[in-house]
PADRENPA-453798 format. One record per residue (C-alpha): residue in three letters; x, y, z. Coordinates in steps of 0.5 Angstrom, whole numbers, padded with zeros to 4 digits, always signed. Example, Ala and Ser with C-alpha at 12.3 -4.5 7.8 and 13.67 -1.06 7.14 Angstrom:
BEGIN
ALA+0025-0009+0016 SER+0027-0002+0014 
END
This chain:
BEGIN
MET+0087+0092+0342 GLU+0085+0099+0340 ARG+0079+0101+0337 ARG+0077+0102+0330 LYS+0077+0109+0328 TYR+0072+0109+0322 LYS+0065+0108+0321 THR+0065+0104+0315 SER+0067+0097+0314 ASP+0075+0095+0313 VAL+0074+0094+0306 LYS+0070+0100+0305 MET+0075+0104+0308 LEU+0081+0101+0304 VAL+0078+0102+0298 VAL+0076+0110+0299 ALA+0083+0111+0302 GLN+0086+0107+0295 THR+0082+0112+0291 ILE+0084+0118+0295 ALA+0091+0116+0294 SER+0090+0115+0287 ASN+0087+0122+0286 LEU+0093+0125+0290 GLN+0098+0121+0285 SER+0094+0124+0279 ASN+0094+0131+0282 LEU+0101+0131+0286 PRO+0104+0137+0282 ALA+0098+0142+0285 PHE+0101+0140+0292 GLY+0108+0142+0291 ALA+0113+0144+0296 ASP+0108+0145+0302 TYR+0107+0137+0302 PRO+0114+0135+0301 LYS+0113+0128+0304 TRP+0108+0126+0299 THR+0113+0124+0293 ALA+0111+0119+0288 ASP+0115+0113+0291 TRP+0111+0115+0298 ILE+0104+0114+0294 ARG+0106+0108+0291 GLN+0108+0105+0298 TYR+0102+0107+0301 LEU+0098+0104+0295 ASN+0102+0097+0296 ASN+0100+0097+0303 ILE+0093+0098+0302 GLU+0093+0093+0297 GLY+0097+0088+0302 LEU+0091+0089+0307 LEU+0086+0088+0302 ASN+0089+0082+0300 ARG+0090+0080+0307 LEU+0082+0081+0308 GLY+0081+0076+0303 VAL+0079+0081+0298 LYS+0081+0080+0291 SER+0083+0086+0289 ASN+0088+0084+0284 GLU+0087+0084+0276 GLU+0081+0080+0276 GLN+0078+0085+0280 LYS+0080+0091+0277 ALA+0078+0088+0270 ALA+0071+0087+0273 THR+0071+0094+0276 ALA+0073+0097+0269 LEU+0068+0093+0266 VAL+0062+0096+0270 ARG+0065+0103+0269 LYS+0065+0102+0261 VAL+0058+0099+0261 MET+0055+0105+0265 ALA+0059+0110+0261 GLY+0056+0107+0254 VAL+0049+0106+0257 ALA+0049+0113+0260 ASP+0051+0116+0253 ASP+0046+0112+0249 LEU+0040+0113+0254 THR+0042+0121+0254 VAL+0041+0121+0246 VAL+0035+0117+0246 ARG+0032+0121+0251 SER+0034+0127+0247 GLN+0031+0124+0241 ILE+0024+0123+0245 GLU+0024+0130+0247 ARG+0025+0133+0240 GLY+0021+0128+0237 PHE+0015+0129+0241 ARG+0016+0136+0243 ASP+0009+0138+0240 ASN+0005+0133+0244 LYS+0008+0134+0251 THR+0003+0129+0254 ARG+0005+0123+0250 ARG+0012+0125+0251 GLY+0011+0125+0259 GLU+0008+0118+0258 LEU+0013+0115+0254 LEU+0019+0118+0259 GLU+0015+0115+0264 LEU+0014+0108+0261 LEU+0021+0107+0259 GLY+0023+0109+0266 PHE+0027+0116+0265 LYS+0022+0119+0270 LYS+0023+0115+0276 SER+0030+0112+0275 TRP+0034+0117+0270 PRO+0036+0122+0275 LYS+0040+0117+0279 ALA+0042+0112+0274 ARG+0048+0115+0271 ASN+0052+0114+0278 ASN+0048+0108+0281 GLN+0048+0101+0278 ASN+0042+0099+0281 ALA+0038+0105+0279 MET+0041+0104+0272 LEU+0039+0097+0272 GLU+0032+0098+0274 LEU+0032+0103+0268 LEU+0034+0098+0263 TYR+0029+0093+0265 THR+0023+0098+0265 PHE+0026+0100+0258 ASN+0026+0093+0256 ASN+0020+0091+0258 HIS+0016+0097+0255 VAL+0020+0099+0249 GLY+0018+0093+0244 ASN+0010+0096+0244 LEU+0013+0103+0243 ARG+0018+0101+0238 THR+0014+0103+0232 GLU+0012+0110+0235 LEU+0019+0112+0237 THR+0022+0110+0231 GLY+0017+0114+0227 ALA+0018+0120+0231 GLY+0026+0120+0230 VAL+0029+0115+0235 THR+0034+0111+0232 ALA+0033+0104+0232 ALA+0040+0102+0233 ARG+0040+0106+0239 ILE+0034+0103+0242 ASP+0038+0096+0240 ALA+0044+0098+0244 VAL+0040+0100+0250 CYS+0036+0093+0250 GLY+0043+0090+0250 TYR+0046+0093+0256 ALA+0041+0090+0261 VAL+0045+0083+0261 LYS+0052+0086+0260 LEU+0051+0091+0266 SER+0047+0085+0270 ASP+0053+0080+0268 ALA+0058+0085+0270 ASN+0055+0087+0277 VAL+0054+0080+0279 THR+0062+0078+0277 GLN+0064+0084+0281 GLU+0060+0082+0287 SER+0062+0075+0287 LEU+0069+0077+0288 LYS+0068+0075+0295 GLY+0073+0075+0301 GLN+0075+0069+0306 SER+0074+0071+0313 PRO+0080+0074+0316 VAL+0082+0074+0324 MET+0083+0081+0326 THR+0089+0082+0331 ALA+0091+0088+0334 GLU+0097+0089+0329 LEU+0092+0088+0323 ARG+0087+0093+0327 MET+0093+0098+0328 ARG+0095+0098+0321 LEU+0088+0099+0318 ASN+0088+0105+0323 THR+0094+0108+0321 VAL+0092+0108+0313 TYR+0086+0111+0316 ASP+0090+0117+0319 THR+0094+0118+0313 VAL+0088+0118+0308 ILE+0085+0123+0313 ASP+0091+0127+0313 ILE+0091+0127+0305 CYS+0084+0130+0305 SER+0085+0135+0310 ALA+0091+0138+0305 GLY+0087+0137+0299 LYS+0081+0141+0302 VAL+0087+0147+0303 VAL+0090+0146+0296 PHE+0083+0146+0292 ARG+0080+0151+0297 LYS+0078+0155+0290 ASP+0076+0148+0286 VAL+0070+0145+0289 GLU+0070+0139+0284 ARG+0077+0137+0285 ARG+0076+0138+0293 LYS+0071+0133+0293 MET+0076+0128+0290 PHE+0079+0129+0297 GLN+0073+0129+0302 PHE+0073+0122+0305 SER+0065+0122+0306 SER+0064+0124+0299 VAL+0068+0119+0296 ALA+0065+0113+0300 ALA+0058+0115+0298 HIS+0060+0114+0290 GLN+0065+0108+0291 THR+0063+0101+0289 THR+0067+0096+0294 PRO+0071+0091+0290 ALA+0068+0085+0294 LYS+0063+0084+0299 ASN+0066+0085+0306 THR+0066+0079+0311 LYS+0067+0082+0318 PRO+0074+0079+0321 LYS+0073+0074+0326 ALA+0075+0077+0333 
END
């Protein structure tokens, strides 16, 4: 049996490949005639292959999983928006008392967790729990300084929503598949292909830093949430 060519788990590699292939699908015109093999039909076949491998590995990457992932993203986006407004209102409302402003931002979790929270579910949950634990005693002071009560209530409600969505997402666990030489070969082929796409993306978007990151395997992997906890295949 040939060796695994990638350092991530099998499921992680497939999810990253799936994401990058979707990025290729969205940016296909930019690749133009330089990469004629990568047509819309070819991308669909590649994505179907990945989907089949995820299912074979026991990952529930079907509509249930997609819905769970979409819900997490929706909740993350909503709470980030409300927290941005609340933070701005605190900074404006206490601009003449910088000491108290700093104390409030620390008590409510902004100083510790906010830099990471917008792109990290665990950091966001930590911020929300800290916010909920302290905002009750601070509510009158905050609203008196111009922080919107409705925004405070919205943020408080997100802790349960995000926690539940996260649990649902993580609970979609797979079974223990048997790793065969044929399965390992197919996984390595998917990896070889996504690396080819990444190499092309690096060239196509050499002058566009943000879109180039969409075709960097390590960058996508660092921000990717695995659709279900991977169980190592049995040898």
